[in-house]
C-alpha positions, 0 to 999 in steps of 0.5 A: 642114514640121513640123506640131504638132496639139493636141487635148484642150482643153475646159471643166471645173470647178475641181478637174477634169482634162484631158489635152492631146495633141500629134501631131507630123508628123515623128518626129525632132522627138519626139527633141528638147526639146518643151513646152507654152506658154499664153496667157490673154487680155490676158496674156503668153505663159507656158511651162508645161512642157518635156521633153528627149530623156532624159525630163527635165522642168521646170515653171512654178512655178504648175503644178508638182505638178499638171501632168505632161508626157510623151511617147510617141515611138512615137506621135509624141505629146506629152502634158500631164496637167492635174489640180486645175485652177484658173480661172487655168489658163484659156488657149490652150495651145500645143505647141512643138518645138525642134531641141535635145535639151536644154531650157532652163528653161521659167520663163525669160521668153525661152524661147519663142524657143528653140522654132521650131515651134508648134501652133495651140493648144487652148483650156482653160477652167476655171470656178469 
């Protein structure tokens, strides 16, 4: 069974940075499309960023230019570098994996169903 384990969440002030990590239990899934979602209390789940097997990325409009998704396949790890954090970035962040080498647009509201594997989430809180 595939396990995704996130780490790196925490509390920061607006303008600060955090780096989330996601370790995947089986290396093969690092060859496929992976990404990050987030969900704030009372809000809908939202795609944040995705990266395909060739390293092609796509981002939610609200984070583009501030967040960077990357992967280290040798370490079976996915990352999300988050800079210039804003209070509206506060949410539970989930690492996700698929069995496709290409990614859909993370901005599509139906994209969540594309990813069959989800981590437990790591909390990010940004104070003003």
